[in-house]
N, C-alpha and C positions, 0 to 999 in steps of 0.2 A: 100812537102819538107821543111826542116827547113831553114829559112832565115838566112844565116850565117852573114849577115850584122847587124842583130839585136840580135845577140846571144853573150853572154859573155863567151868566151872560157878560163875560168880560169882553172888552173891545178886541177886535181883530187887528193884527199887525198891519195888514193892507186891505183895502176895500174888496179886492177880488177874493180874499179868504172868506170874508163874510158873505159875499155873493154866492160862492160855491156851496158854502154851508147852508144858506137859505134855500138854494135850489134843491139840495139833497133832502132837507127837511120837508119841503113842499112835495117832492115826489113820494116820500115815505108817507106823509099825511094823506096823500091822495091814493094811497094803496097800490102804488106802482111796485113797491117792494116793502118788506118789513125792515124796520130799523136794525133789528138784530142781524139780518142778512148782510146789510151794508157794513155793520160794525165788524163782522167776521172777515169780510173781504178786505176791509181797510187794514185790519191787523195783519192779515196775510200779506198784503201789498207792502206794508211797512217792513216786514221781515224780508221780503224779496228785494226791496230797494236797498236794504242794508245801509241806510243813511246813518252817518255817525251821530248826528244830533237831530232828533225829531222833536223840536221844541215849540211847535205851533207856528213856525215860520214857513217860508216857501217850500222847504223840503217836505214837510208834513202835508201841505196842501197839494203838492205835486203827486204824492202818493194817494191822497184823497181823490184827486181827479182820475187817476188811473183806475182806482177801485170803482168809482162811480161809472166810468165809461164801460168797464167790463160788466158791471151789473146791468146797465141799461141795454147792452148788447145781449146779454144772457136772457133778459126779460122781453126781448124782441120789441123794445121801444124804438130802437134804431138799429140798422145793420152797420157792419164795419165800413162798408163802402160809403154809405151816406155820412157816417161820422167823419171819415177821412176827408170827404169833399167839403163838409162844413168847416172842419178845422183849417183846411187850406184856404177857403174863402175868408175865414176870420183872420188868418195870418196875413194874407194879401191885403185885406182892408186895413189892418193895423199898421202895416208897413208903409202904406200909401196915404194914410190920413195925416193931415198936417197936425203938428203938435197943438194941443189945447182944444182940438175939435173932437166931437164924439165919433167913435168908430161905429160904422154901420155896415151891415152886410145884407145882401139880397139872397134869400134862400129859395125864391121861386124858381121853378124849372123854366128853362128857356126853350 
């Protein structure tokens, strides 16, 4: 579990940055993986992405998402095919949702 007394809770640049952070913390706290496992994968992903400035903005959180996706696949939380299907459904829903409306996807099998 993350020690909240030793953690700097500054605001995130964008809401989705905070959301992916919260999802990752929740998965770790629910023992899907150890925080140290994720931290190592994130550091490796940042090196692989070779982004010029990893300043906590989109570039950093795109690396974060890649690391998290790789870890949940490794831990058999989801397989690559299901992840790809979900990402496509999300993208399609995002692109067809009118501005200002919540994006919703249906993950039920048809």
